[in-house]
C-alpha positions as CSV (number, residue, x, y, z in Angstrom):
1,M,-15.7,3.0,-21.4
2,T,-17.5,3.2,-24.7
3,E,-21.1,2.2,-24.9
4,V,-20.4,-1.4,-25.8
5,T,-20.6,-3.9,-23.0
6,A,-17.6,-5.7,-21.6
7,D,-18.4,-9.0,-23.3
8,S,-19.3,-7.5,-26.6
9,A,-18.2,-8.4,-30.1
10,S,-16.4,-5.0,-30.3
11,A,-14.0,-5.9,-27.5
12,A,-13.4,-9.4,-28.9
13,E,-12.7,-7.9,-32.3
14,L,-10.2,-5.4,-30.9
15,R,-8.5,-8.1,-28.9
16,D,-8.1,-10.4,-31.9
17,R,-6.8,-7.5,-34.0
18,L,-4.2,-6.7,-31.3
19,V,-3.1,-10.3,-31.0
20,N,-2.9,-10.7,-34.8
21,E,-0.5,-7.7,-34.9
22,L,1.6,-9.1,-32.1
23,V,1.9,-12.4,-33.9
24,A,2.7,-10.8,-37.2
25,Q,5.5,-8.8,-35.7
26,H,6.9,-11.9,-33.9
27,T,6.4,-10.5,-30.5
28,I,4.1,-13.4,-29.7
29,E,6.0,-16.5,-30.8
30,S,4.3,-19.4,-29.0
31,K,0.8,-20.8,-29.3
32,E,0.4,-20.8,-25.5
33,V,1.0,-17.1,-25.2
34,E,-1.2,-16.3,-28.2
35,E,-4.1,-18.3,-26.7
36,A,-3.7,-16.5,-23.4
37,F,-3.8,-13.1,-25.0
38,R,-6.9,-14.0,-27.1
39,K,-8.7,-15.2,-24.0
40,V,-8.0,-12.6,-21.3
41,P,-10.2,-9.4,-21.6
42,R,-7.5,-6.7,-21.3
43,H,-10.1,-3.9,-21.1
44,L,-11.5,-5.3,-17.8
45,F,-8.1,-4.4,-16.2
46,A,-8.2,-0.8,-17.5
47,P,-11.3,0.5,-16.0
48,G,-12.3,3.9,-17.3
49,A,-10.2,3.6,-20.5
50,P,-12.0,3.5,-23.9
51,L,-11.9,0.1,-25.6
52,E,-9.7,1.5,-28.3
53,K,-7.1,2.6,-25.8
54,A,-7.3,-0.6,-23.8
55,Y,-6.3,-2.5,-26.9
56,A,-3.8,-0.1,-28.3
57,H,-0.1,-0.7,-28.5
58,A,0.5,1.5,-25.4
59,V,0.7,1.7,-21.7
60,V,-2.6,2.4,-19.8
61,A,-1.8,4.4,-16.7
62,T,-3.9,3.3,-13.7
63,K,-2.4,5.4,-10.9
64,R,-0.2,8.5,-10.8
65,D,1.7,10.3,-8.0
66,A,1.3,13.9,-6.9
67,N,3.6,15.0,-9.7
68,G,1.6,13.2,-12.4
69,I,4.2,10.5,-12.8
70,T,2.8,7.0,-13.5
71,I,3.4,4.6,-10.6
72,S,1.1,1.8,-11.7
73,S,-0.1,0.8,-15.2
74,V,-1.3,-1.9,-17.5
75,S,2.0,-2.3,-19.5
76,A,2.2,-2.1,-23.2
77,P,1.1,-5.4,-24.7
78,E,4.5,-5.8,-26.6
79,I,6.4,-5.7,-23.3
80,Q,4.0,-8.2,-21.6
81,A,4.1,-10.6,-24.5
82,T,7.9,-10.4,-24.7
83,M,8.4,-11.1,-20.9
84,L,5.9,-14.0,-20.9
85,E,7.7,-15.6,-23.9
86,Q,11.0,-15.1,-22.0
87,A,9.6,-16.6,-18.8
88,G,8.2,-19.8,-20.4
89,L,5.4,-20.5,-18.0
90,R,3.9,-24.0,-18.5
91,P,0.8,-25.9,-17.1
92,G,1.3,-26.8,-13.5
93,H,3.9,-24.1,-12.7
94,R,3.8,-22.0,-9.6
95,G,4.4,-18.4,-10.6
96,L,5.1,-15.1,-8.8
97,E,4.4,-11.7,-10.3
98,I,6.1,-8.8,-8.5
99,G,4.3,-5.5,-9.3
100,S,0.6,-6.1,-9.6
101,G,-2.1,-4.8,-11.9
102,G,-4.2,-7.8,-12.6
103,Y,-4.0,-8.3,-16.4
104,N,-0.5,-9.9,-16.5
105,A,-1.4,-12.1,-13.6
106,A,-4.5,-13.3,-15.5
107,L,-2.3,-14.1,-18.5
108,M,0.0,-16.0,-16.3
109,A,-2.9,-17.9,-14.8
110,E,-4.0,-18.9,-18.3
111,L,-0.5,-20.2,-19.0
112,V,-0.2,-22.3,-15.9
113,G,-3.8,-23.6,-16.0
114,T,-5.9,-24.9,-13.2
115,G,-3.1,-27.2,-12.1
116,G,-0.8,-24.3,-11.4
117,E,-0.9,-21.3,-9.1
118,I,-0.2,-17.6,-9.6
119,T,0.6,-15.1,-6.9
120,T,0.8,-11.4,-7.6
121,I,2.1,-8.9,-5.1
122,D,2.4,-5.1,-4.8
123,I,3.4,-2.6,-2.1
124,D,0.4,-0.3,-2.8
125,A,-3.0,-1.2,-1.3
126,D,-4.8,0.8,-4.0
127,V,-3.1,-1.4,-6.6
128,T,-3.8,-4.7,-4.9
129,D,-7.4,-3.8,-4.2
130,R,-8.0,-2.9,-7.9
131,A,-6.1,-6.0,-9.1
132,R,-8.2,-8.2,-6.8
133,A,-11.5,-6.7,-8.0
134,C,-10.5,-6.8,-11.7
135,L,-9.3,-10.4,-11.4
136,K,-12.5,-11.5,-9.8
137,G,-14.6,-9.6,-12.4
138,A,-12.7,-11.3,-15.2
139,G,-13.0,-14.8,-13.7
140,Y,-9.5,-15.2,-12.2
141,A,-10.4,-15.1,-8.5
142,R,-8.0,-18.1,-8.0
143,V,-5.0,-15.8,-8.3
144,N,-3.4,-14.9,-4.9
145,V,-3.2,-11.2,-4.5
146,V,-0.9,-10.1,-1.7
147,L,-0.1,-6.7,-0.3
148,T,3.6,-6.7,0.5
149,D,7.0,-5.0,-0.4
150,G,8.3,-6.7,-3.5
151,E,11.8,-6.7,-2.1
152,E,10.7,-9.6,0.2
153,G,9.0,-11.7,-2.5
154,C,6.2,-13.8,-1.0
155,A,7.3,-16.7,1.1
156,E,3.7,-17.7,1.8
157,H,3.2,-19.3,-1.6
158,A,6.8,-20.2,-2.5
159,P,8.6,-22.0,-4.1
160,Y,8.1,-20.6,-7.6
161,D,9.0,-22.1,-10.9
162,R,8.8,-18.7,-12.6
163,T,9.1,-15.3,-11.1
164,V,8.2,-12.4,-13.3
165,V,9.0,-8.8,-12.1
166,T,6.8,-6.2,-13.8
167,V,8.4,-3.1,-12.2
168,G,11.8,-1.6,-13.1
169,S,14.4,-3.0,-10.7
170,W,17.9,-1.8,-9.9
171,D,18.8,-4.9,-7.9
172,I,18.0,-8.6,-7.3
173,P,17.1,-9.2,-3.7
174,P,18.1,-12.5,-2.0
175,A,14.4,-13.4,-1.3
176,W,13.7,-13.7,-5.1
177,V,16.4,-16.2,-5.4
178,D,15.7,-18.1,-2.2
179,Q,12.1,-18.5,-3.2
180,L,12.8,-20.2,-6.5
181,A,12.1,-23.9,-7.0
182,E,14.8,-26.1,-8.4
183,G,15.2,-25.1,-12.0
184,G,13.2,-21.9,-11.5
185,T,13.9,-18.7,-13.4
186,I,13.5,-15.0,-12.7
187,T,12.5,-12.6,-15.5
188,V,13.2,-9.0,-14.4
189,P,13.5,-5.6,-16.0
190,L,17.0,-4.9,-14.6
191,R,18.5,-1.4,-14.7
192,M,22.2,-1.3,-15.4
193,R,24.0,2.0,-15.8
194,G,20.6,3.6,-16.6
195,L,19.7,1.1,-19.3
196,T,16.9,-1.4,-18.6
197,R,16.7,-4.9,-20.1
198,S,14.2,-7.6,-19.4
199,I,16.5,-10.5,-18.5
200,T,15.6,-14.1,-17.7
201,F,18.0,-15.5,-15.2
202,V,18.6,-19.1,-14.3
203,R,20.4,-20.1,-11.2
204,A,23.8,-21.7,-11.6
205,G,25.3,-22.4,-8.2
206,D,25.6,-19.2,-6.2
207,R,25.0,-17.0,-9.2
208,L,22.3,-16.1,-11.8
209,V,23.1,-16.4,-15.5
210,S,21.1,-14.7,-18.2
211,Q,19.2,-16.8,-20.8
212,S,17.8,-13.9,-22.7
213,A,17.8,-10.1,-22.6
214,K,15.3,-7.7,-24.3
215,I,15.1,-3.9,-24.3
216,C,12.1,-2.6,-22.2
217,G,10.9,0.1,-19.9
218,F,8.9,0.0,-16.7
219,V,7.7,2.2,-13.8
220,T,10.3,2.0,-11.1
221,M,10.3,-0.1,-8.0
222,Q,9.0,1.4,-4.8
223,G,9.7,0.5,-1.2
224,A,13.0,-1.0,0.1
225,G,14.2,-1.8,-3.5
226,A,13.8,1.8,-4.7
227,H,16.9,3.4,-6.2
228,R,16.8,6.9,-7.6
229,E,19.0,8.2,-10.4
230,R,20.9,11.4,-9.8
231,L,20.4,14.3,-12.1
232,L,23.0,16.8,-13.1
233,L,21.5,19.9,-14.7
234,L,23.3,22.0,-17.3
235,R,22.4,25.3,-18.9
236,G,19.7,26.0,-16.3
237,K,17.3,23.0,-16.7
238,E,17.5,22.6,-20.5
239,I,19.9,19.6,-20.4
240,G,20.2,16.9,-17.8
241,L,22.7,14.1,-17.3
242,R,21.2,11.2,-15.5
243,F,23.6,9.0,-13.5
244,D,22.5,5.6,-12.2
245,D,25.5,4.9,-10.1
246,E,28.8,6.6,-11.2
247,W,28.5,10.2,-10.1
248,P,31.3,12.5,-11.3
249,A,34.1,13.1,-8.8
250,D,33.7,16.9,-9.3
251,P,30.5,17.8,-11.2
252,D,31.3,21.5,-10.9
253,L,34.0,21.0,-13.6
254,L,31.2,20.9,-16.1
255,N,30.1,24.4,-15.4
256,G,30.7,26.4,-18.5
257,A,31.2,23.3,-20.7
258,L,28.3,24.3,-23.0
259,D,30.0,27.7,-23.5
260,T,32.8,25.9,-25.5
261,E,32.6,25.1,-29.2
262,R,30.8,21.8,-30.0
263,V,33.1,19.1,-31.4
264,E,31.6,16.7,-33.9
265,V,33.2,13.4,-34.8
266,W,31.6,10.9,-37.2
267,S,32.3,7.2,-36.9
268,G,31.7,6.1,-40.5
269,V,29.2,3.5,-39.1
270,R,26.0,3.7,-41.1
271,I,22.7,2.0,-40.3
272,P,19.5,1.7,-42.4
273,R,16.2,2.7,-41.0
274,G,14.6,-0.2,-39.0
275,E,17.8,-1.9,-38.0
276,Q,18.0,-2.5,-34.2
277,S,20.9,-0.9,-32.4
278,D,20.1,-1.5,-28.8
279,T,23.3,-3.4,-28.4
280,L,25.2,-0.2,-29.2
281,Q,23.7,1.4,-26.1
282,M,24.8,-1.4,-23.9
283,W,28.3,-1.6,-25.5
284,L,28.9,2.1,-24.8
285,A,27.7,1.6,-21.2
286,T,30.2,-1.2,-20.7
287,A,33.1,0.1,-22.7
288,L,33.2,3.7,-21.3
289,D,33.7,5.0,-17.8
290,G,31.6,7.9,-16.7
291,F,28.6,6.6,-18.6
292,C,25.3,8.4,-18.2
293,L,22.1,9.3,-20.1
294,L,21.5,12.7,-21.6
295,A,18.0,14.2,-21.7
296,V,16.7,17.5,-23.1
297,D,13.7,19.3,-21.7
298,P,11.4,19.7,-24.8
299,K,10.0,23.0,-23.4
300,L,13.5,24.5,-23.0
301,D,15.2,23.0,-26.0
302,T,17.3,25.6,-27.9
303,G,18.9,23.1,-30.3
304,L,22.3,23.5,-28.7
305,V,22.7,19.8,-28.5
306,S,21.3,17.3,-31.0
307,P,21.4,13.8,-29.4
308,Q,20.4,10.6,-31.0
309,N,17.5,10.4,-28.5
310,K,16.4,13.5,-26.6
311,M,14.8,11.4,-23.8
312,A,17.7,9.1,-22.9
313,C,20.8,9.3,-25.0
314,P,24.0,7.5,-24.2
315,A,26.6,10.0,-22.9
316,V,29.9,10.0,-21.1
317,V,31.6,12.5,-18.7
318,E,35.3,12.9,-18.1
319,G,36.5,15.8,-16.0
320,G,35.0,19.0,-17.4
321,A,33.9,17.5,-20.7
322,F,31.0,15.4,-21.8
323,A,30.1,13.6,-25.1
324,Y,26.9,12.0,-26.3
325,L,25.7,9.8,-29.2
326,T,24.3,11.5,-32.2
327,L,23.0,10.6,-35.6
328,Q,22.9,12.2,-39.0
329,K,20.7,11.4,-42.0
330,L,22.4,10.6,-45.2
331,G,20.5,10.1,-48.5
332,E,17.0,10.8,-49.4
333,E,13.7,9.1,-48.7
334,P,12.4,6.5,-49.0
335,D,15.7,4.7,-48.3
336,P,18.0,6.9,-46.3
337,V,20.8,5.6,-44.1
338,F,22.0,7.1,-40.8
339,E,25.5,7.6,-39.5
340,F,26.4,7.4,-35.9
341,G,28.8,10.0,-34.3
342,A,29.6,11.8,-31.2
343,H,29.2,15.5,-30.2
344,A,31.2,16.8,-27.2
345,F,31.7,20.0,-25.2
346,G,34.3,21.0,-22.7
347,P,38.1,21.5,-22.5
348,D,39.0,18.0,-23.7
349,A,36.0,17.5,-26.0
350,A,37.9,16.2,-29.0
351,T,39.5,13.4,-27.1
352,L,36.2,12.3,-25.5
353,A,34.3,12.5,-28.9
354,D,37.1,10.4,-30.5
355,A,36.8,7.8,-27.8
356,M,33.1,7.5,-28.2
357,A,33.3,7.4,-32.0
358,E,36.0,4.6,-31.8
359,Q,33.7,2.6,-29.6
360,I,30.9,2.9,-32.1
361,R,33.3,1.4,-34.7
362,V,34.3,-1.4,-32.3
363,W,30.6,-2.2,-31.7
364,S,30.0,-2.3,-35.5
365,R,33.0,-4.5,-36.2
366,D,32.6,-7.0,-33.3
367,H,29.1,-7.0,-32.0
368,R,26.6,-5.5,-34.5
369,G,23.9,-8.0,-35.2
370,G,25.3,-10.4,-32.6
371,P,23.7,-12.0,-29.6
372,G,24.7,-9.2,-27.2
373,P,26.4,-9.6,-23.9
374,S,26.1,-12.3,-21.2
375,I,24.8,-10.9,-17.9
376,T,25.6,-12.7,-14.7
377,A,24.6,-11.7,-11.1
378,Y,27.1,-12.7,-8.4
379,P,26.5,-12.4,-4.6
380,A,27.5,-9.0,-3.4
381,D,30.4,-10.4,-1.3
382,T,32.1,-12.1,-4.3
383,P,35.7,-11.0,-4.3
384,D,37.2,-9.4,-7.4
385,E,39.6,-12.3,-8.1
386,Q,36.7,-14.7,-8.5
387,L,35.0,-12.5,-11.2
388,P,35.8,-13.0,-14.9
389,E,36.8,-10.0,-17.1
390,G,33.9,-7.6,-17.9
391,R,32.1,-4.5,-16.6
392,V,31.1,-5.0,-13.0
393,I,28.3,-3.0,-11.6
394,N,28.1,-3.2,-7.8
395,K,24.6,-3.1,-6.3
396,R,23.4,-3.7,-2.8
397,H,22.7,-7.4,-3.1
398,V,24.5,-8.5,-6.3
399,R,27.5,-7.7,-8.4
400,V,26.3,-7.7,-12.1
401,L,29.0,-8.7,-14.6
402,I,28.4,-7.8,-18.2
403,S,30.7,-9.6,-20.6
404,W,30.8,-9.8,-24.4
405,P,31.9,-12.6,-26.7
406,S,35.7,-12.5,-26.6
407,E,35.3,-9.4,-24.5
408,G,35.1,-7.4,-27.8
409,L,38.8,-6.5,-27.5
410,S,40.5,-6.7,-30.8
411,P,44.2,-6.1,-31.0
412,A,43.6,-2.6,-32.3
413,S,41.5,-1.7,-29.3
414,Q,43.9,-2.8,-26.6
415,G,46.0,-0.2,-24.9
416,N,43.5,2.6,-25.2
417,P,42.0,3.3,-21.7
418,H,38.7,4.5,-23.3
419,Q,38.3,1.2,-25.2
420,L,38.9,-1.3,-22.4
421,I,36.1,-2.8,-20.4
422,Q,37.0,-2.1,-16.8
423,K,35.5,-3.1,-13.5
424,E,33.3,-0.3,-12.1
425,R,33.7,0.6,-8.5
426,T,30.4,1.9,-7.1
427,A,28.9,2.1,-3.7
């Protein structure tokens, strides 16, 4: 830490500045969340980090694995504020945090007050030991800190009015639902076809129905709930295609795809700088079979591909061809616009690029600026005939149904197999 002490004016000033910024950008919307952020000393939960970093708009890594990958952290304040606003914790609530660290549990404790109770759990003893010590040092020793696999929740302190999951989850285990109080909700960063959204679910009979969904990113779940993506490498290790659940039937067909001429198709859909387009990612993930995410190794990048996002770009594979989302800048600063398009490689690249470009147009026409999809989690044994139309993603414990207003199927889009939302069959 810097030379200033933990209770110094410097820490308070940095904390107030951070909160003021979160309020100004409408990430913090309620007075309750604002007051919690102003009161809890974030830097006490990031031991060893300089004050400036503790109060920056960034993740503070607190533990890494042998490969240097972050496995525990103090999440970015924007993400924490967003999820707490989604969760709607109130005085007297009993809350469960799955994935500990201390700081978020302290914020939750402020929100529920002395009449409520917060339990935070983690599978890693190093994490729970640190969280327990940090919570005690910051004055929140009343928070229950439990070492256990998050897959099982924590029956000891159930039922919970609000469950907040602060690790990236691929599934929704039964224990999380069983341990909810009547009217309780689960706020979880749920991964669907590689895309993660923080979703607040409310129970409706035997299923969970989304109340809100926000783009986010988290370290992944460990233990029984872990689910690894599969990586298909192309051109040595320069380009990778990440599949969450729909692995190609014959991935060897893509060998040599990058030796073909790149096909470029522009959609005519233009977007100004600053406009959010996260619903486009989810639309492509639901509208196209063979969906995956393309990534480029920055150390090996030859410029052969130019995706919209080099870390995690929406892409689609069909046979020996693949296409991905791209973007071109039109106009000059300070007010340029950007046009979405598709690049593709392989023997049927033109067809695949056309299909992706058309779905960009469908999104722009039917869903751009809209509320986004409804996301419902059904029990894993729910038969097909009981599910409404939509993209179904089969997981171990639930079947996630993603549906859009009017299913997004205009008369012009019906009949094209690349434009229909179809049920996904995954193991």
